[in-house]
N, C-alpha and C positions, 0 to 999 in steps of 0.2 A: 926321798924323805924318810927319816927314821920313824919309829913308833912314837905316838903321842901318849904320854902318861898323864892320867887324871888323878889329882890328889885332893883329899878333903881337908880344907882349912890349913894349907901349908903356910909357912912363914913367907910373907910377901912384902916387898919394899914399895915405897911410893914411886921410886924410879921405875921398877918393873911395871907397875900398874899404869903409870902415866905414859910410858912408852907404848904399852899395848893399846890404851885408849886413844893415844895420838894417832896410831896407825889405822884405827878403825872408825873414828868419829871426826868428821871434818872440823867441828868447832870446839873440840876438847880444849879445856884450860887445865893446866896442872893443878892438882889439889892434894890435900892430905887425906889419904884413904884409911889411916890407922884407926881413927875413931869409928869409922864405918865397920871395919873388920872386927874390932873389939865387941861391937854390939850386935853382930850378926849371929843368927842361929848356926850358920855354917856358910862356907863359900867353897867353890871348886876352882882349882887352877889346872889348866892344861899346859903341859910342857913338852917341848921337843928339846931334849938335852936339858940345858940350863935355861933356855929361853921360854918365857911365859908367852904362850900363843893363844890362850883362851881363859875366860873368867866368867863366872856367874856368882852372884851374891844371893843368899836366902836370908832375908830379914824376917823377924817374927814379932808377934804380939805378946809373947810370954805364955801363950796358951796353945790352942790347937790350930791357929791360923799362921801361915807363913807367906812371904811375898817374894817373888822372883824379881831381882833388879839387876841392871847392868850386864845383861848377857852380851858378851863381847868376844869376837874372834879376830885375831890379827888379819889385816887385809890380805896378806900373802897366803893365808891358810883357810880362807873362806871357801865355801861350797865343797867341802871335803867330809862333811858329816860331824865335824868337831862340835858345832853348836848343839846338835841333837844329842851327842854323847855327853856334853856338859850338862844339858838339861836332864838326861836320864840318870846321871850320877847324882845330881842335886835332888831329884825326885826320890830316888832310892834312899839317899841319906836322910832326907826329911821324914820319910816313912819310918825309918828305924828310930827316929826321935819322937815318934807318936804324933806327928803333925797330921791333922785330919783334912784340912783345906789348904791347898796351895794356890795362891792367886798370882796373876800376872796381868799387867796392863801393857798394851802394845799398839803400834800404829797399824792401820789397815794392811799395808804391804807385808806385814809379818803374820797375818792370819794363818796362812798355810803352814808356815814354820811351826807355830805353836799348836796348831791342830795335829800335825805329825808327832808332836811331843805328848799328845793326849789331852790337851786343854780344850774345854768347850767354850764356845763363844757365849758371853753373858752381857747383860746390860750393867753399866757401872757409871758412876758420876766422877767428875774431875773438876777441881777448882784450883786455879793458879793463884796462890796467895801473894805473889809478887806483882800481879797485874794491878796497877794503880787505878785502872779505869772502872773498877767495880766499887759500888757502895752498898752498905747494908741498910 
C-alpha cells in the first residue's frame, strides 16, 4: 500500500463520495454532496493515488462551534489509523480557523475511537425530526 495523502477541502465529486460511502456504510443511498461541501467549514479527503479512501466533514455555526460529520474510511482501508489521521487533520485545520469547540455525536461502539482522537464524553440530546410518532 502506498502512502495515504490527506488534503484539506480538495475538489470532490459525488461519484467519489458515493463510492466511498457505499463501501463503508451498509445502507448508503447515493446523494448529492455538493451543497454539503459548499456549506462546510472544511472537509478532509484521504487519498491513495487518485482513489478517495477517507473523508470527514467539519460543519459549523458561523462562530466558534464546529461539528464533525460523516467520518468515513473505505472498508478495505479500515483499521490502519486513517480515521484517526483524518480526525487529527480536521482538528488541526479547525484550530487554525479559530474554532473553539469541536463537537461530535457517535454511537457507543465508537466511544474508544473518538476518545483516542481527544474527545471527551458528554451528555447531549438528539431528536429525530423525521420520526412521525412524536407529537408536541
